[in-house]
Every structure is written in C-alpha cells, then in structure tokens.
N, C-alpha and C positions, 0 to 999 in steps of 0.2 A: 531539368524538367520539374515542374511544380506539381505537388500533390495536394488536393483539397482534403482537409482533415476536419471531422466534426468532433468537437470537444464538449463533453457533458460534465456539468458540475452537480454533484449530488450531496445530500445532507440527510441526517437523521437527528431529530431534536429531543428524543426521549428514549432511554434504554428500553422502556416498555414497548416501543415499536419495533424492537429488534426481533427478527424472525429467524429462529434456529430450526434446522431440520432434525427433530428428535430421533429419527430412525437411523441416522448415521452413527456408527460406532467407530470413531476415528482414534487410532492409536499413535497419535503424534503429540509431541511436546512443544508448547509455545513458551519460550522463556525470554525474559528481559535480560539483555547482556550489558556488561560494563562497556563503556565506550572503547571501540576497537575499529579504527578507521579502515583497517585492512578487510574486515568482514563486510562493512558497509560498501566499500569499494568493490569487493568481489561480487556481492549480490547485485549491485547496480549494473555492473558490466555483464554478468552472466544472464540475469533475468532480462535486462534491457536490450541485449544485442538483437533480438528478433523484433523489437518494438520501437526501434529508433530512439532510444533514450540517449541523447547526445550531449545534453547541457553540462554534464560533469566529467565527460571523458578526458578533457584536457586539464582537469584539476591537478595541482601539485599535491604531494603528500601533506604539505603544510596547510593547504586549503581544506583538505579532507579532515585533518586533525581539528582545525578550527570549527568546522561544521559539526562534527560529532561531539565536540566539547560543549555545545550549547546546552545549558541546564534544562531547557524546555524540550529537548529532543530525547525520545526513548526509542531504542532499537530492540526489536524482538526477533528471535530466530526460531524457525519452525524446523523440527528435526524428528527423525524416527529414532530407533534405538542406537543406530550407528552413523547415520548420514544427515547432512544438512539438506533441507528440503526447500526452504524459502525464508522470506523475511518481511517485516513491515517496519516503517518508521512512523512514529506518532509525534507530531510537532504541536505542542500545547501552546496556546496563546491565552494566558490568564487574564490579560486586559480585556479581551473580547469574550471570555468564558467559552472558548471553543478549542477543539483539537482537529488538526488536519492530518489525515492519513496521507502523508506526503509521498511515500512509496510503498508498494505492496506487490509481491510477486512470488512465484514458485519457479524452481528450476524446471526446465522443460520436461524432464523424465517423470515428474510428479504431477503434471497437469492431467486432469480428467479422472482423478481418483476421489473427488469430493473434499479434498484438503482445502481448497480455496474458500469454499463456503464456511467451513469450520474455522479457519484462520481469520477470516474477515469478521465472523461473529466475535471471536476473542478480541480482535483489534477494537471493535466498537465497544465491547464491554469494558476493556481496559481504559479506553478513552473516557468513558463516563465515570470511572472511578475517581477522576480528578475533579469532580463536582463542576462539570461544565454544562452548557446549555445546548451545544451543537457539536456534532462530528461531521466533517465534510471531506470531500476529495474531488478530484477530477480524473476523468478517463477520456480516452479518445479512440477513434477508429483504428489507430495504429496498435492499440493494446490487444490482448487476446480477444477473439470474437465473443467469448462468454463473459468478459469482464463486466460490461454494463448490466447484463442479465443477473449476474451474481450480486452486484450491489443492490439492484432493485429487489431481488429475492430476499435479501437480508432486511428489507424495510426502509431502505434509503429512497429518497425521491429526487428527481431532477429539479433544480431550481434555476438553472441557466444553461443555455446552449449557445455555442458560437462555431462558426466555420473559420478556419485559418488555412493559409497556404504555406507549405514548407517546400524547401528545395530538396529534391531527391538526387543524391550523388550517384 
C-alpha cells in the first residue's frame, strides 16, 4: 500500500528570528557528546520507530561509525538529572554557510512536556554559533503531529513543500 506524505523544508536565516517561550522553566540539560555511534543508533531507532525512520535501520556498525566520525556532525543529547530524553544532530556545511538539523526527537515518554520547543531553540542557537547564514531541516506528515508547529513557533519558515509516496509494509 502507498502512503502519500507531505514533506516540508524549513529554514531560519538569523538567530534574531529565533522565538523562545520565556515562560517555560525547563530543567533539562542539552550537551554535545563525543562521537558514540551506539547513542546515535539508539536514538535513531527509539525516536524513529513511530515515524517510519527507515533509511538507517540496515546500517552496519561500520557505517554508523563512519557517519558519526564526520567532523562536521555534532550530536547533542537531552537529559534530565538521570535519564536520556532525546537528541539532535547538527550537520554543518561550511561551504554553504549552513547547518542542517538532520535528526531531532524525543523519546515518547517525554513528548508533550515543552521539551521539544526548548531543545529546538538550543539546536538553532548552537547552529548559529558556527557563524552560518542559515539553519534548515525537513519534516513530514509521518513525524509527530506537532513537529511542524514547533518549527514554525521557533521562527522557522517553510521554503519548500513536496508530496512523496512511500510504501507501507
């Protein structure tokens, strides 16, 4: 069976356009980690299982290691005092002066607590620390229903839309 999926590409071109909800008092730590393919793999599988993240499921450990060894890739882990909560990957492209938020997500039990908006704000701020001109990402209708709203609420704008068909197994 085929599923029609709408994919939205969003961007923000200046950190001054970043919108943060100042009333939220979030007690979560966002920390850049040293390359650890097991953590990236864990979050990819756990966050992505409900959203049909499939492209990396058959990667070998060697391919994961090569991926996370990219000097332009930074992985950040979101945690509370004791537990892992979520992650994001920032893929910097110095030649284009831009950073892609290549993956972003929370473990299911932490969704709906305001953490996503906070973590996305941190991801955008961290991206602009590299002296770039644009942060971008894409999301689709398979992602969490509030994903697109969160990106727009942080000041990102849609610059491209497309419809694709995927096979649902």
